[in-house]
VOPAGU-2260 file (C-alpha; in pm, 1 decimal, decimal comma):
REM VOPAGU-2260
SITE   aa  ch    i         X         Y         Z
SITE  MET   A    0    1235,9    2992,4   10921,3
SITE  PRO   A    1    1182,7    3025,3   11300,3
SITE  LYS   A    2    1280,2    2721,6   11506,2
SITE  VAL   A    3    1133,3    2582,9   11828,0
SITE  GLU   A    4    1404,4    2427,4   12046,1
SITE  LEU   A    5    1414,4    2250,9   12381,6
SITE  ASP   A    6    1679,7    2386,0   12620,1
SITE  LEU   A    7    1752,7    2208,6   12949,3
SITE  THR   A    8    2031,2    2450,5   13044,1
SITE  PRO   A    9    1884,2    2788,4   12945,2
SITE  SER   A   10    2105,8    3093,2   12983,4
SITE  LYS   A   11    2010,8    3379,3   13212,7
SITE  THR   A   12    2005,2    3606,0   12907,3
SITE  ASP   A   13    1749,2    3395,0   12721,2
SITE  ILE   A   14    1532,9    3356,7   13031,0
SITE  GLN   A   15    1546,2    3731,7   13087,1
SITE  THR   A   16    1437,8    3794,9   12727,3
SITE  ILE   A   17    1116,3    3600,3   12789,3
SITE  ARG   A   18    1060,1    3760,0   13127,8
SITE  SER   A   19    1115,2    4112,5   12993,1
SITE  GLY   A   20     874,2    4052,2   12707,0
SITE  LEU   A   21     610,4    3927,9   12950,0
SITE  VAL   A   22     662,8    4223,4   13185,2
SITE  THR   A   23     623,6    4468,9   12896,6
SITE  TYR   A   24     300,6    4297,4   12792,2
SITE  ASN   A   25     167,4    4307,1   13148,6
SITE  LEU   A   26     242,1    4677,6   13190,3
SITE  LYS   A   27      60,2    4756,3   12866,2
SITE  HIS   A   28    -254,0    4569,5   12969,1
SITE  ALA   A   29    -249,3    4641,1   13344,2
SITE  PRO   A   30    -108,5    4994,7   13385,4
SITE  ILE   A   31    -179,0    4984,1   13759,2
SITE  LEU   A   32     115,6    4746,9   13815,3
SITE  PRO   A   33     392,6    5011,1   13860,9
SITE  GLU   A   34     184,6    5175,4   14134,1
SITE  LEU   A   35     169,9    4861,0   14347,4
SITE  PRO   A   36     420,4    4770,6   14621,7
SITE  ARG   A   37     656,5    4492,9   14520,8
SITE  GLY   A   38     965,9    4318,0   14651,0
SITE  ASP   A   39    1095,3    4018,1   14843,4
SITE  VAL   A   40    1103,8    4003,4   15222,6
SITE  ALA   A   41    1242,1    3773,0   15491,5
SITE  ILE   A   42    1138,2    3770,1   15856,7
SITE  ILE   A   43    1419,4    3614,4   16060,5
SITE  ALA   A   44    1423,3    3477,8   16415,7
SITE  ARG   A   45    1764,1    3440,8   16578,1
SITE  GLY   A   46    1874,9    3250,5   16886,7
SITE  PRO   A   47    2199,0    3257,5   17086,3
SITE  HIS   A   48    2505,4    3386,3   16899,8
SITE  LYS   A   49    2272,4    3525,0   16627,8
SITE  ARG   A   50    2203,7    3175,2   16494,4
SITE  ILE   A   51    1898,7    3156,7   16267,8
SITE  ILE   A   52    1630,7    2945,2   16435,7
SITE  GLY   A   53    1343,6    3024,0   16200,8
SITE  GLY   A   54    1224,1    3241,6   15919,1
SITE  ALA   A   55     954,6    3325,0   15667,6
SITE  ILE   A   56    1036,0    3433,5   15312,1
SITE  GLY   A   57     780,9    3591,5   15082,2
SITE  GLU   A   58     714,1    3817,8   14788,0
SITE  VAL   A   59     488,1    4121,2   14762,2
SITE  ASP   A   60     360,4    4171,6   14408,1
SITE  TRP   A   61      39,3    4231,3   14214,3
SITE  GLY   A   62    -137,0    4345,5   14532,5
SITE  TRP   A   63     -82,3    4016,0   14718,3
SITE  LEU   A   64     169,3    3855,3   14952,6
SITE  TYR   A   65     297,5    3512,2   14851,2
SITE  VAL   A   66     473,6    3316,5   15127,2
SITE  ASP   A   67     728,7    3087,6   14967,1
SITE  THR   A   68     907,7    2940,6   15267,8
SITE  LEU   A   69     838,6    2897,7   15638,2
SITE  TRP   A   70    1097,4    2711,4   15843,4
SITE  VAL   A   71    1153,5    2664,8   16215,7
SITE  GLU   A   72    1444,8    2475,6   16369,1
SITE  ALA   A   73    1333,6    2138,8   16507,4
SITE  SER   A   74    1423,7    2231,8   16866,4
SITE  GLN   A   75    1200,6    2541,1   16846,3
SITE  ARG   A   76     887,1    2379,8   16707,8
SITE  LYS   A   77     554,4    2361,9   16891,3
SITE  ARG   A   78     646,9    2677,5   17081,2
SITE  GLY   A   79     453,7    2923,5   16868,5
SITE  LEU   A   80     749,1    3056,1   16668,8
SITE  GLY   A   81     609,7    2947,4   16332,0
SITE  TRP   A   82     280,7    3114,2   16418,5
SITE  GLN   A   83     459,7    3437,6   16513,4
SITE  LEU   A   84     673,3    3439,4   16197,7
SITE  MET   A   85     366,8    3399,6   15976,7
SITE  LEU   A   86     181,5    3678,0   16154,2
SITE  ALA   A   87     492,2    3897,1   16129,9
SITE  ILE   A   88     529,3    3857,6   15753,6
SITE  GLU   A   89     155,9    3921,5   15713,9
SITE  GLN   A   90     185,5    4241,4   15919,3
SITE  TYR   A   91     477,2    4351,3   15703,1
SITE  ALA   A   92     253,7    4310,0   15397,3
SITE  LEU   A   93     -29,1    4498,7   15566,3
SITE  GLN   A   94     209,4    4789,4   15625,7
SITE  GLN   A   95     265,9    4790,9   15247,8
SITE  THR   A   96    -115,5    4818,5   15199,3
SITE  ILE   A   97    -135,7    4448,1   15103,8
SITE  SER   A   98    -430,5    4268,7   15266,1
SITE  HIS   A   99    -431,9    3928,4   15093,5
SITE  CYS   A  100    -190,3    3636,7   15113,9
SITE  TYR   A  101    -161,5    3298,9   14945,1
SITE  LEU   A  102      73,7    3004,4   14979,5
SITE  MET   A  103     121,1    2636,5   14901,7
SITE  THR   A  104     176,0    2333,9   15122,7
SITE  THR   A  105     170,0    1958,6   15068,7
SITE  SER   A  106     -33,1    1691,0   15243,6
SITE  PHE   A  107     277,2    1588,7   15440,9
SITE  GLN   A  108     362,3    1942,7   15549,5
SITE  ALA   A  109     150,5    2201,6   15730,9
SITE  ARG   A  110    -204,9    2233,0   15597,4
SITE  GLU   A  111    -367,4    2214,0   15942,7
SITE  PHE   A  112    -120,3    2468,4   16082,1
SITE  TYR   A  113    -212,8    2721,8   15814,5
SITE  GLU   A  114    -584,8    2655,8   15853,8
SITE  LYS   A  115    -554,8    2736,1   16225,3
SITE  LEU   A  116    -400,0    3067,5   16118,1
SITE  GLY   A  117    -712,5    3144,3   15916,0
SITE  TYR   A  118    -605,8    3021,1   15572,6
SITE  LYS   A  119    -859,3    2843,9   15352,7
SITE  VAL   A  120    -788,6    2583,1   15085,8
SITE  ILE   A  121    -886,0    2713,5   14741,7
SITE  GLY   A  122    -745,4    2439,5   14517,7
SITE  HIS   A  123    -502,9    2152,2   14483,3
SITE  ASN   A  124    -281,2    1945,5   14252,0
SITE  ASP   A  125    -307,4    1568,2   14283,1
SITE  ASP   A  126      11,6    1361,6   14289,2
SITE  ARG   A  127     235,1    1661,0   14356,1
SITE  PRO   A  128     451,8    1481,5   14453,1
SITE  ARG   A  129     320,2    1134,6   14371,6
SITE  ARG   A  130      89,2     987,4   14636,6
SITE  HIS   A  131      65,4    1331,1   14794,4
SITE  THR   A  132    -136,1    1648,5   14732,0
SITE  MET   A  133     -29,2    2010,5   14689,2
SITE  TYR   A  134    -275,0    2252,9   14849,8
SITE  TYR   A  135    -320,3    2621,0   14768,6
SITE  LEU   A  136    -448,7    2842,0   15048,9
SITE  GLU   A  137    -542,9    3208,0   15083,7
SITE  LYS   A  138    -620,9    3449,2   15365,3
SITE  THR   A  139    -739,3    3804,6   15420,6
SITE  ILE   A  140    -481,6    3967,7   15647,5
SITE  LEU   A  141    -604,0    4140,3   15963,5
SITE  PRO   A  142    -399,3    4363,8   16194,7
SITE  VAL   A  143    -249,2    4207,5   16508,1
SITE  SER   A  144     -22,6    4342,0   16780,8
SITE  GLY   A  145     216,5    4213,7   17043,6
SITE  LEU   A  146     452,1    4025,4   16811,2
SITE  PRO   A  147     825,6    3989,0   16884,7
SITE  ALA   A  148    1059,2    4230,5   16706,2
SITE  PHE   A  149    1198,7    3997,2   16440,6
SITE  GLU   A  150    1472,3    4090,5   16195,2
SITE  VAL   A  151    1328,4    4213,6   15864,3
SITE  GLN   A  152    1535,4    4184,7   15545,5
SITE  THR   A  153    1418,5    4360,3   15228,3
SITE  PRO   A  154    1543,3    4212,7   15008,6
SITE  PRO   A  155    1644,9    3893,7   15189,2
SITE  HIS   A  156    2019,2    3836,7   15215,7
SITE  ALA   A  157    2129,4    3574,8   14962,3
SITE  HIS   A  158    2316,4    3362,8   15217,6
SITE  VAL   A  159    2012,3    3359,7   15447,6
SITE  VAL   A  160    1784,4    3243,1   15167,2
SITE  GLN   A  161    2035,4    2975,3   15068,5
SITE  GLN   A  162    2073,3    2854,2   15426,1
SITE  MET   A  163    1697,9    2825,9   15479,3
SITE  ASN   A  164    1642,1    2658,5   15143,9
SITE  ASP   A  165    1918,6    2405,9   15207,7
SITE  VAL   A  166    1774,2    2307,8   15545,5
SITE  PHE   A  167    1419,7    2299,9   15408,7
SITE  ILE   A  168    1521,5    2071,2   15121,2
SITE  GLU   A  169    1724,4    1848,5   15353,6
SITE  GLU   A  170    1429,1    1800,7   15588,2
SITE  THR   A  171    1180,3    1754,1   15304,6
SITE  THR   A  172    1401,4    1488,0   15147,5
SITE  GLU   A  173    1333,1    1270,2   15450,6
SITE  THR   A  174     979,5    1231,8   15309,5
SITE  VAL   A  175    1014,1    1302,8   14936,4
SITE  PRO   A  176    1337,2    1403,8   14756,5
SITE  LEU   A  177    1313,8    1752,5   14604,8
SITE  VAL   A  178    1514,9    1789,3   14283,5
SITE  ASN   A  179    1458,9    2115,0   14096,4
SITE  GLN   A  180    1539,5    2106,0   13721,9
SITE  LYS   A  181    1512,8    2388,4   13469,6
SITE  LEU   A  182    1323,2    2339,8   13144,5
SITE  ALA   A  183    1281,8    2589,1   12862,4
SITE  VAL   A  184    1159,6    2586,4   12503,9
SITE  PHE   A  185    1257,9    2881,1   12285,6
SITE  LEU   A  186    1131,7    3021,1   11957,8
SITE  ARG   A  187    1432,0    3154,0   11765,7
SITE  ASP   A  188    1451,9    3348,6   11441,7
SITE  ASP   A  189    1699,7    3277,1   11160,7
SITE  GLU   A  190    1970,9    3471,3   11347,4
SITE  GLY   A  191    1915,9    3271,9   11666,5
SITE  ASN   A  192    1747,3    3553,2   11855,9
SITE  VAL   A  193    1478,5    3456,2   12107,6
SITE  ARG   A  194    1136,5    3560,7   11977,2
SITE  GLY   A  195     934,7    3369,4   12232,0
SITE  GLY   A  196     941,9    3079,8   12467,8
SITE  LEU   A  197     837,4    2918,0   12790,1
SITE  TYR   A  198    1042,2    2858,0   13102,3
SITE  GLY   A  199     991,1    2685,7   13435,1
SITE  ASN   A  200    1107,8    2421,2   13676,9
SITE  VAL   A  201    1036,5    2050,9   13710,1
SITE  PHE   A  202    1008,8    1930,5   14068,1
SITE  TRP   A  203     791,1    1689,5   14261,9
SITE  ASP   A  204     665,0    1531,8   13937,2
SITE  TRP   A  205     515,4    1854,6   13796,4
SITE  PHE   A  206     632,7    2132,6   13566,0
SITE  ASP   A  207     588,3    2471,2   13732,4
SITE  LEU   A  208     560,9    2709,7   13435,4
SITE  ARG   A  209     690,5    3054,5   13527,7
SITE  TYR   A  210     705,5    3249,9   13201,3
SITE  LEU   A  211     532,8    3227,0   12864,0
SITE  TRP   A  212     576,9    3493,9   12598,3
SITE  ILE   A  213     565,2    3530,3   12220,0
SITE  ASP   A  214     691,7    3838,3   12036,1
SITE  GLU   A  215     395,2    4028,1   11892,5
SITE  ALA   A  216     517,2    3976,9   11534,1
SITE  TYR   A  217     506,2    3598,4   11583,8
SITE  ARG   A  218     166,5    3567,2   11750,0
SITE  GLY   A  219    -128,0    3394,8   11587,2
SITE  GLN   A  220      94,1    3157,0   11388,9
SITE  GLY   A  221      70,2    2847,1   11606,9
SITE  TYR   A  222     403,7    2886,6   11783,2
SITE  THR   A  223     255,5    2870,8   12133,3
SITE  ARG   A  224     116,8    2524,7   12065,8
SITE  GLN   A  225     451,5    2419,2   11919,3
SITE  LEU   A  226     627,7    2534,6   12235,5
SITE  PHE   A  227     395,0    2324,3   12447,8
SITE  ASP   A  228     416,3    2024,2   12215,6
SITE  VAL   A  229     793,3    2016,2   12264,6
SITE  ALA   A  230     771,7    2076,4   12640,1
SITE  GLU   A  231     501,9    1814,2   12691,8
SITE  ALA   A  232     693,5    1553,7   12493,0
SITE  GLU   A  233     992,7    1604,3   12722,6
SITE  LEU   A  234     774,8    1598,6   13034,0
SITE  ARG   A  235     600,3    1277,5   12930,0
SITE  GLU   A  236     940,4    1122,9   12870,1
SITE  ARG   A  237    1017,7    1207,7   13233,0
SITE  GLN   A  238     678,5    1068,6   13339,0
SITE  ALA   A  239     571,6    1403,8   13482,2
SITE  VAL   A  240     216,5    1422,5   13614,6
SITE  GLY   A  241     121,6    1765,7   13486,2
SITE  ILE   A  242     185,6    2135,9   13429,3
SITE  VAL   A  243      76,8    2412,4   13665,6
SITE  THR   A  244      87,1    2789,9   13623,7
SITE  ASP   A  245    -122,0    3102,3   13669,6
SITE  THR   A  246    -259,9    3353,4   13423,1
SITE  ALA   A  247    -449,3    3679,2   13467,3
SITE  ASP   A  248    -766,4    3781,4   13287,6
SITE  PHE   A  249    -563,5    4026,2   13074,2
SITE  GLN   A  250    -308,4    3762,6   12976,4
SITE  ALA   A  251    -387,1    3429,8   12810,7
SITE  PRO   A  252    -668,7    3233,6   12982,0
SITE  ASP   A  253    -832,2    3148,6   12648,7
SITE  VAL   A  254    -502,2    3031,5   12499,4
SITE  TYR   A  255    -439,5    2800,2   12791,8
SITE  LYS   A  256    -794,5    2665,4   12771,5
SITE  LYS   A  257    -738,7    2568,6   12407,5
SITE  LEU   A  258    -418,2    2392,5   12516,0
SITE  GLY   A  259    -611,5    2175,2   12760,6
SITE  PHE   A  260    -558,2    2363,3   13086,2
SITE  GLU   A  261    -831,3    2387,5   13348,3
SITE  VAL   A  262    -884,7    2645,5   13622,7
SITE  PHE   A  263    -858,2    2495,7   13972,2
SITE  ALA   A  264    -857,1    2816,1   14180,5
SITE  THR   A  265    -887,1    3192,7   14146,6
SITE  LEU   A  266    -729,8    3488,7   14324,2
SITE  ALA   A  267    -958,2    3791,2   14312,8
SITE  ASP   A  268    -808,7    4138,3   14275,8
SITE  ARG   A  269    -469,3    4004,6   14171,4
SITE  PRO   A  270    -375,7    4260,1   14053,9
SITE  PRO   A  271    -644,5    4502,3   14178,9
SITE  GLY   A  272    -932,0    4517,3   13933,0
SITE  HIS   A  273    -836,5    4186,2   13774,2
SITE  THR   A  274    -849,6    3813,7   13849,8
SITE  SER   A  275    -568,5    3559,7   13847,1
SITE  TYR   A  276    -649,9    3201,7   13754,9
SITE  LEU   A  277    -449,0    2907,7   13886,8
SITE  ILE   A  278    -453,4    2649,3   13609,3
SITE  GLN   A  279    -331,1    2295,1   13555,8
SITE  LYS   A  280    -304,8    2031,4   13287,2
SITE  TYR   A  281    -261,6    1661,6   13355,1
SITE  LEU   A  282     -36,9    1477,3   13111,6
SITE  GLY   A  283    -169,7    1126,3   13169,6
């Protein structure tokens, strides 16, 4: 009899099983995916003695650029460096034939900065973190010239990513502590093999769901709801506000709707010819 189990320290192997299953499903239903540019990128600004004074880290995938991190050293702020780094990572994407970008920022971070760069708010999560708002913004990328020749890393060097993340978290903690915790729920067969599951991270009072997959032989038997029942029980115990994720029109929008999720934003042509839905569920 298959078992549904909570796992707060999931192994890389079990996480990869879910991810691989999801990737296989996506390729079957969106055969254009292998043709699209993909990969991580970092745009790095260095000062004296090659010290990093700023950077932008992003991911090109599904026909869009997602900017995950923008950081500028305190002494370099209000000098236009953040602006230049954002334009530089956008131009990198444009060179890869990517003309759309999206990102997230909180109410205590840089919404106005991004809006001045041409980004528009398309949705939000309330109380992420509590008493604050998480905004989602998008932009159509246009060509620009005259930017400084920043260092481009594809993929980003691990120590550079770690350094920027550490500083970003340290500075953010001055306003709201950022503790990132893994959470997974697996469906296992009688031999203990993973036949499905969900995986994501809990931070800033929300569960950011990254992967959801059920082996084809186990679909239509109620296991998806069981996975969420277990996850939601754990999240309510932690007093989490909600769950957020995205799903494409060829994936599981109807399944999520039945589970109580609502669409709060859309990304057109992600991937090309399809629509991605940003969805959320409040646990209150």
